[in-house]
N, C-alpha and C positions, 0 to 999 in steps of 0.2 A: 395582568390580566388578559392582555392582548396576546401574550406568549402562550399561556395556558390554553385560551381557546383556539389559538392556531394550531397547538400542538394535538388536541383533541379532534380538530378537524382533519388534520393531516392523518392521524389513525384511520378515521372512518373511509378516507379516500384510498387507504391501502399503503401509506408509505410510513411503516413502523418505525423505522430507524430516524426519520427526520421528527416523527412526533415525539419520540423519547428525548431528542436532543432539545426541541423547543420546550418542553414540559421542565427537563433539568435546568436550562436557562431562566425559565420564569421563576423557580424555586430559588435560583441564585440571585436574580435581581430582587425579588421580595425579601430576601434575608438581608442583602446589603442595604436596603431602605429601611431596614427595621420594620417590616411588615410581616410577623410571623403569623398572622392567619391566613394570609395569602400563600405565603411559603408553605404552609401546612396543605393548603388547597392543591398546589401544584404537585407536591410530593404524593398525596393521596390520588390524584388523578395517574400520574404515573405509575403507582403501584396497580391502581384499576386496570391499565393497559396490560401489564404484566400478568395480572390474574385472568384476563379474558384469554390470554394466549396460553394459559396452563403453565407458565413459566414459575418455577419455585420461589414464590414470594411469601410464603407461610411465615417464616420468622418475622420479616418487615411489615407485614400486614398485623401480625399479633402485637408488634410494637406500636403501631399508629393506634390500634383500638385501644390500648392502655395508656399510652403517653400523652396523645393529642386529642382533649375532649373537643376543641373547636371544631375538629372534622370526624369525630367518632361515626356519626351517621354515614358518611362517605366511607369511612375505614370500614365500618361494618357490612356497608353494601358489597364493597370490593371483596372482603373476605369471603362473603357467601357466593360471590361469584367465582371465587377460586376453588371453593369447594363444588360448585356445580361443574367446572369443567373437569373435576377428579370424579364426578359421579356421586359424590357423598350429599345427596340432595336432603337428607335429615338435618344434617350439620347446616347446608345452606339454609334452610327454612328458619332454623334457630336465630341465625344472624339477620336475615331478611325482617322476621318478627320484631327483633331487638331494634334493628335501624327504624322501622316504621314508628316503632313508640317514640323515638327520639324526635321524628319529623313531625309528629302530630301537633307540636307548639307553634308550628307555622316558621316564619323568618324566611330567609333567602333560601335555606335548603329545601323547601317545599317543592322546588322544580326538580329535585331528585326522586320525588314520589312516583312519577309514571315511570321511570325506569326501573325503580325498586320493586313496583307491583308487577312490572313485566317479567322481572326475573323470578319473583316468588310465584307468579302463576305458573311459570314453566316447573318450577321445582314442585308445586302442588302437583302437576300432572305426573311427573315421574315417580311421586311417593303414592299414587293410587287414589287421587282425590280430583277426577277431571271435572265434575260439576263445579266444584268450588274453584277450580283452576280457571274455568270458562268465565266466572263472576268476576276474578280478580283481574283478568287480562281485559275484559270489557271495560272494567273501571280504569286501567292503566290506559286504553286507547282514548277513553272519554277525556281524561285529565289531559293527557297529551295534545290533543285536538283543542281543548280550551286554551292551553297556553301555548299555541302555534308551536310545538315541539315536533315538527313534522318527522325527522328520523325515529325519535322514540315512539311516535304511532305506528311508524311502519314496523318497527321491531316488536310492539305489542300486537299488531295483527298478524305479523308472522307467526307468533306464539299462539295466537288463537287459531290459526290454521293447524297448528300440531295437536292443539286440545280437541278440534274437530276430527282430525284423522285419528286420534286416540279413541275416540267414540263411535269410530266406524263411518263418520259422516265425510267421505272421502270428497264429493262434490262440492261441499262447502269449503273444506280445506283448500282445494285447488282455487276457488274464487277468493279467498282470503289471501293466499299467497299471491296471487295476481294483483290484487289491491295494495298488499305490502309492497311489492316492486316498485310501484308510483311514488311511494315514500322514501325509498332507500336512496343513497347517493349513488352516481354512476360508477362507483368503483368497483372492487370484488364483492359478490354476492354469494359466495361459495355456499354458506349456511342456508341460504334461501333456496339455491339450487338442489342442495342434499336434501331439506325439508320436502320440496317437491319430488325428488326422486324416492322418498321413504313413502310418500302419499299415493305413487304410481305403484310401487311393490305392493303395497297394501290393495290397490287396484288389479292386480295381476299383470299390469301392463311393464313386463321384465325388460324388453327390448329398450323402451322409452327410458326406463329408469337407469338402464346401463348406459345410455348416452349420457345423462346428466352425471352420474357418479364419474364416468373417464373424464368428463371434463374438468372435474374439480380435483382430480387426482393429485396433480402436481403441487397445488396448494396445501392440500392436506397431508401432503407427505412431511411437510417442516412443521406441522401443529404437534403440539404435546400434550392438548387437552380434549375437549369435547369434539373439536372437529376431527380428529384423528380417530376416537373412538366411534364417532357416528358413522364416518367413511367406511371404516372397516366393517362395523356390524351391518351397514346396509347392504355392503358387497357379500357379505357372509349369507344374508337373508336371500340376496339374489341368486347366488349359487347354490342354495338349498332349494329355492323355488325352480330352479331349472334340472334338479338332479343331480348337480356336482357336490355329492356330500363330503368328500374328501377335502375339496377346495373350501368349503363352508366350514370344516371342523379346524383347518389350518389357521384361517382368518381369526376364528372364534378364540384360539388359543393364544394368537398374538395379542388380542384385546386382554384376556384374562391374566396374561404375563405383565403387561404394563400397568394395570390397576390392581389396587388391593381388594380385598374380599367384601369391604364394607362398600365397595362402588356398584352403582347401578349398572355401570358399563360392564362390570366382571358379571355380574348376576345374568344381564342379558347373554353375554357370551358363554356363560354356562349352559342355558338353556338350547342356544342353536347347537352347541356341541353335541349336547344330549340327543337333540333331534336328529343330527347328523349321524351318530353312531347308533341309535336305537329304533329309530322309528321307520317302518317301511316306506319306502318312495310312493308318492302319488303315481296313478297310473299314467304310463307315457301316452304323449299326444303323437307320437310318430312311429306307427308299427315297424318293429324291429328294432329300435333304439334297445342298447343294452339295459338290462333291468336285473338288479341284484335278487337273489333268492329273498322270498318274502318270510321275514322272520318276525316274530311278535315278542319284543324284549316285556319282560315283567315290569310292571307300573312301578314296583318298588325301586328300581333302578332309575327312575326318572327323579326330578329334582322333588323335594319332599312335598311343597306346597301342591304340586300337581298330583302326586299319588293320593295325597288326603281327598282331594276334591272328586277324583275319579273312583274311589274304593266300590268294588261291587261290580264295575262295568266291565265287559270283555276286553282284554288286552289288544284284540285285533281292530275292534271298531274304535276304542279310545284312542289308540295310537293313531289311527287316520285322521281323526278329529285334532289331535295335539300336533300333526306333521302340517296340517293346514294351517293352524292358527300360529305356528312358530315362524314358517316361512313368509306368511303374509301378514303378520300382526304388525301395527306401527310401532315404532320404537317408545312411544309414551302409552302404549297400552299394556296391561298384564297379558304377556304372550301365552301364558299357559293357564289362563283362567277357565273355570267350568264352564261348559256350554249352558246356554238356558234350559229351563226346567223340561220343556218338551222334547228337546234334543237329548237330555240325558236319560229321560224315561225311555227315548228311543233307541239309545244304546243299550240300556238295559234289557230290553224285550230283545234285540238282536243277540245278545250274549246268551240268552235263553232259548235261541231259535226261533223266536215267534215273531214271523215276519208281519203278518197281519196286525199284530198290536204295535209293532214298532211304526209302520205306516199310519196307523190311526194317531199314535203320538204326535207324528210331524204334522198333521192336518189340524192339530188343535192350537189356537193362538196361546201365545205365552202370556204368564200373568204380569210380567214385567215389562211387556212391551209398550211403546209409548207411541200411538199413531201420529204421522205428520212430523216427526222430529228429524228424520233423515232427508237428505237430498240426493237425487242420482244425476249423473250426466244423460243428455238426451241424444247420443250418437251412439250408432251400432258397436263400434269397436270398444268404447269403455264398458258398455254393457256386456259385451262377450267374455270380458276379461275378468270381471269381479268374481271372486271365489265366495262361496257362502257355504255356512256350516251344515245346512239342508244339503247342498249338494254333496260335500265330503260323506255324509252318513249314507246318502243314497249310493254312493260309490261302494261303500263300506258293505252295506247290505247285498249288492249286487255280486261282490266278490265272494261274500259267505255262501251266497245262495249257489254261485256257479262252482265253487269248491266242494260243496255238498251234492252236486248234481240236481238240484231243484231247478227245473226250467221256468215254471210258472212266476216264483218269487223273484227268479232273476230277471225275467222280462218286466216285471212291475218295478222293480228298484232303477233297471236301467232306463226306462221311460220317465223317470223323476228327475234325471239330470237334464236341466235345460240346454237345448241346443237350438233355439229360435228365437231369441229375445228380439222385441219389436220396438223401436223409439216411440213414445206416445204421440210426438208431434213432429211436424217438418221444421227443418232448421231455417230460420229467416235472419240468423245473425250476420249482419253486413261485414263484420271483420273476418269472419270465418270464410264467407265468399270472396272476399278480396284475398286472402292468402291462399286459396284454391286458385283464384285467376292468376296470381304471379307465379304459382306452382306451374299451371299450364302454359304461362308465356315463357318460363325459363326452359321448359321441355322442348317447346318449339323451337327456340333458340339454339338450344343444344343440338337438336336433331338437324336443324339447317345449317349449321355450321360445325357439325361434327367433323367434317372432314377436311377443313380449312385450317391453314396456319395463321391466324390472325392474332396480332398482340392486343390481348383484352386490357382494359383499364385496371391498373393496380395488380395485374399478375394474376386474375381472377378469370375463370371460364365460366360459359353457361353452365357447365355439368357441376362446377362448385355451387352455383347459385342453386341448381336443383336439389344437391345434397344439404345444403345449409336450410332450405325452406322444409326439406325432409323432416329435418331434427325439430322443427317448430310444430309440425302438424299433432305430433301426439299430446303435447300439452295445450294446443289451441282448442281442442275439443272440448275441454272443461270450461266452457264460456256461461258467462249468466244468461243468455238468451236462451239456452239449451238445458238448464239445470232447473229441475222441479222438485216439489215436496213430494214424498212417497210414504206410504203407509209401512208398517214393517213388514219384513220379508215373509211372503206366503210360499210355502213349498208347492211345488207343481205337483199335481197329481198325475198319475200314470195312465196310459190307455188301458180304459177299464176293458176288460176281456171280452164281454158281450158285445160292447159298441164296437170294438176293433174288428172282430169277427163278422158282424153283422155289415159294416162297412167294406171289409174285403171281399165279401162274397166268394168268388171262384178264386180269387187272387191268392197268393202266397206272400207272407210277410216274412222277409230273410234278415236277420239282424247280425252283422259281425261285431264280435267283442273281444277284446285281449285280458288275460289275466296272466300275470306272473310268466309273460314270455309265451304263453299259448294263445292261440286263436281258436275261439269256440263260435258255433253258428246257432243261434237261437231261432227256432222256425214256428210260424204259426200257420195251420192249415185246418181249415173247418173248425176253428174254435180251440183246436189242441194245439199244445206248446211241445216242442221237442227240443232238447239239446243235444249237440253233436260236436265232439273235439274235432279240430282239423288238422292241427300241426303247430311247428314251431313258429313263432313270429318272425323270427330272422329269416327263415327260409322262404316264408311266403312274402316278406318285403323284397328279398333278392329277386324272386321271381317277377314280381309285379315291377320292379326297377329295369330288369332286362325286357319285358315286354315293352314299357314305354320306350326305352330306347330304340328297339327295332321299329316299332311302330311309326315313332317321330321321324327317324330316317326315312322310312319307306314313304311317308306322306311329303317329306321335303324333296326326296330325290328317287321317285319311283323308278328311275331307269337303272339304280343301282342293283335291283333284283332282290329286294328284302322280304318279298312276300312269303317265300317258304320259311325263312327265319321267323318272321313276325307269327306265323301260322303254329311253328312249332312252340314258340314261347307262350303264345295265348293257350295252347293246348296244355302245356305244363302248368301253368298258373289255375286253367279250370280243373287240372286233376286236384288241386289243392284245395280250390274255395267251392267249386260246384259239384263234382264228383260225389263227395261224402254226404251231398244232400240231395243228390238227383233223384231219388225215388219219391222224396217229400215233394219236390217242385213239379214232378210230371210234365205236363204240357200247359201248365198255368201261367197266367201273368204275374209278374212279380213287384212287389214293393220291396226295395232294397235300402236297408241303412246300414252303410259302412262302418267301420271302424275308423276313427278321425285319421288315420293314416293312409287310409285307402280311398277317399272320395274322388281322386282325380284319375280313375281308371277309365279307359274306353271298355265298360263292360260289354257292350253288344259285340266285341270281337271273341270273347270266351266261348268255345264249344258249350253247348248246354244252356247257354243264353241267347246264341244267335238267332234272330228273327222272332224273338219273344218279346211282346209288349212287357217294357221294364220300366219303373220310376225310381230314380235315386232320391232318398228323402233323409233329413237329417235325424228322424224318429219317426215313431208311429204316430204319435201325439202331433207332430208338425203336419204329417201327411194327412191325418184325419181333420185337422183344422183347415187346411186348404181344399181338401176335398168337397167339403161342404159348399164352397163358393164357385164350383166348377160348373161352367156351360160350354158344350163343345161347338154350338152351332156358331160360327165367326163369320159368314158370308156377307151379313148386313150390319155388321159391327164397324165401328171407327177403326181404321187401320192407318199406320205410318210406316213408311219405307225410306230409309236413310242408307245412303252411300257414302262413304267415306272418300276422301283425296287420295290420289297417288296409287289407286288400285282400279285400273280400268275395267276387270271383271265386276266389279261390284255396281258400277253404272249399268251395265247390260243385265245384270241379276235383277235389280230393283225394276228396271223397265218391262222385262218379262212378268215380273209379279204384279206389276201394274194392270196388267190385262186381265190378271185373275180377280184384283180388286179395282175395280175402275174408279171407285170414288175415293181411294185412298190419297193420303198426302205423301207428297215425294219430294224429299230433300236431297238433292244432289246437284252438284254443279256450281254456278255462280248466281249473283243477284240474291233475289227474295228466296230462293231456294238453297241458298249455300248452307251447309250442314253445321252450323256453329253449335257450341255448347248450350248456350241460353236457348236458341231456337229449337233443338232436339228434345231439351228438359221440357219446354211448354208444349209440345207436341205429345210427348209421352203422357204428359198429364192429360191430355184429352183423348187418348187412344185406348182401345180395347185389346188391340193386337198389333204388335210392332215387329218389323224385321230390321235388322241393323247389319249392314255388310261393310267391315272396315278392317283396318290392321288392328290386331288385338295386343295388348300388353299385359304381361302377368308376372310381375316381381315377386317371388315366393316369400322374400324376408318383409314384404309391405303389400300384403293382399289387397288393402282397401286403396292403394294406388294403381291396381289394375284398371284397365279401361279399354276404350276405342278411341284411335285417332281420328278426329274430326279437323274442320278446317283451320280452327283457332287453337289446335292442342287436343290434347286426350280428354274424353269424356271419363271421369273417375267413378270408382264405387263410392267414392265421398260425395260426389255430386248428386247422386240418386237420392241422399238423405234431404236434399233441398227440393226434389220435385214434389208438387202439389199431390200428385199420385202416379203410380205407375201402371202399365198395362197388365191386364189379367194373364195374357200370354205374349212372351217374348221371345223370338228367336235372333241368336247371336251367329250370324255367319262370319266368324273370325276366330283367329288361332288361339287356343289354350284358354280363353276366358271362361269356359266352364269348370276350370279347376278352382279349388279353394283350399285354404289352409286354416288349420283348427287352432283355434286361441287355447290357452292353457287349461280353459273350462271345458274344451270340446265343441265349441260353437264354432261352425265354418265361416271364414271372412273371404271376400272376393266380390267380383262384379256380379256373378250370376247369383251368389249366396246372398248379397245386398237387395237385389231384385226381390227376392223371396221374401226378405225380412221386411221390405216395404211395401208388402201386400200382394205381390203378383201370386198367381196360383202355380204357374208352370212356367219354367224356362227351359227352352233347347239350346243348348250351346256344345261348342266343340272342345274336346281335351287335346287334340293333337293339332299340329300346324294344319292350315287349309291352303292349297295353292289356288292362286288367281284362276279363275274360270273352271277349275277341276269341279266344284260342287253347285254350279249353276243349274245343270240339268235336274240333279238330286233334289235341290231346292225347289224347283219349279213344280216338279211332281208331289213333294211334300206339302206344299201350299194348296195345290189342287185337293188334295184329300182333306186337308184342313178345312179348306172352304166348304166341303160337303159335309162337315160335321164328324169326321174320323178324329178320335181321340189322339193327342200330341204322342202318347207312349206307343200307340200303333204306327203312326207316321213315322216316328224315329226307327222303330224296328224294320219297317218296309224299305226305307228311303235312305237313312243317314246313318245308322249305326255302323256301316262298314267303313265310313270315313272319321269314326271316331267322336260322333255326338251322341250326347246323353240326353234324357228327359228329365229334370229336375222338378221336383215339388209335388205337384197333385197327379198330373198325368191326365 
């Protein structure tokens, strides 16, 4: 008995060879002692380990089920596990049900019940019974807790997380995975990491999912069962989600070859391969990225179950919906299930060209919706990544309208794609705050010792610690303190024509949108909407990149003499983006909503926009929302001025601004005025106007780690989610922090974008590098005008646009 228990423990700790050796000895010792029951138990346990690794133990398991009645329940359980490893969940359910029948009589084998129910619940999930699966898994967790079987409780909670993800409740799934980790042994946790990666894929957080999948790849390479299949399928979904359709199809074929046609793994692989071959790719989030020609495969070539569910729906719209569901559906969910009734009616209306009816259907609640069942994360990054069926349909509607040259319907659909989610409450989770403080301290150490050759303990450097904490941040946002209940998804309504036209007044609304590798301009002037084709996305992206390169070089080293080059490249980009709509713009102020690949341009440098009041917004709806809260008179408002360290010009700049705002709070220098993160966040929570002058950091791969260097390290975009409130108007006199990166759903992420998401109406920030002292005079003139009630958009146009600053938000 001791050898058997030791073998099972060794297996859970990851020492498979020692586990098998111990179990074999247990069977041998029991046989010599004429204890056949214990010998059968040891053999059955060893077969169970083989089954869990997908090793071909089918014949031995069949023998154990038929010839050893004393351990038949355990043998049936093990045979069911072996079937699950191969993706044959129908056969697994049959074995689990038979095993449960034998365990109902009680006896010593009753302790097998939690493990049996945990496996049965997972099988129910993969056979399309998510609600029954949840009930069975909750019973498994309760029994494991009652009998103090902590490991089994952890496995049951992990499987409950899979069930929650399969029903679309990603936030609850992540909380369950985190709870399960506390009950599992400290050995390998590859399956838990893969389940977390699957949930992150369903939430659209592809980069964090990729990190987890890469970490488990070595262990999964030697797996022959569910681990191998799950890893390849998740990697295929990841590649499909980021647009690598060839890579996704290759991995799907590997899974399909390894498992038989009766396997769920093979079915899921066929779905991914179909999507990779036949479904048009989602719109690119980076302008100019290669995009294959948009083709619409007949639904008859889709898997049979999908075709029957989508009969009568246009191939274009249905394909867009199926593409999204295949790429982001959890493995435990029916990837090609029909959309909810309202979405299906919207698709049918689109197929008939009735855009008005399609939008009306999306605004009606579904009969099958269950209020309050789902939970969502309370942080901006997860909210910005989560894809929805309504968003996919809105994009399909916009593309159909653009293809047909219909300007009004195109604008209405574009405005339904959410671009400005906002967390419902401020983050007060202490563990999240401590993680950010650890990251901040690690950054400070890395920057302080970056040029020193110091032998760090255990061979790790501060930079290693920075990178390690970065990998924790994606998962850490799904903590209990910021997860909330929510009603079913309510699709965003567009910016109604009369409302937008009235708010614009003399302004022009200019929206750039890419379709099938072509950029279009949708322009509203005096309530009339016009659609203008502009040119190839690749050419425009190339011109934008060349302008940014010249402008950055000119800002960093003006003595190089790049003025003429910068002006020439700005003129070339203006010929592509501004000249085709110049007659519509006239001399009016502009509200500009760029394509996600173009938000980080110094728009004020482009001829045709130079000297013109211009506001950059994520959408007309976002601009309207912030416009309602605008008040321009700031002279008597509460003001905070912050100067970061190691930047002599910042101190002089804030002291000059103190003369304009005599009652302002000044954070610069040492002592009580030392600009630490905590102090700055506190002052931001009390201010209406803030001016921050410090070194700026913008890592494009992690835009929420962009920030400003303060006395104790960087103030991050993540930190702003913890602020009680943020100023209505913020000026960031720093390098590059006005840039943003679009999430897969198109929502901008970055320091300035986070300020706007947390409630700011206007942010003035730089796109280009800013040399110390070079902007002080212009900033002084800008704040003089601001204090007199001049709008931020006009202030930027007059004093700051030449240096690459833009006005974001409301203006």
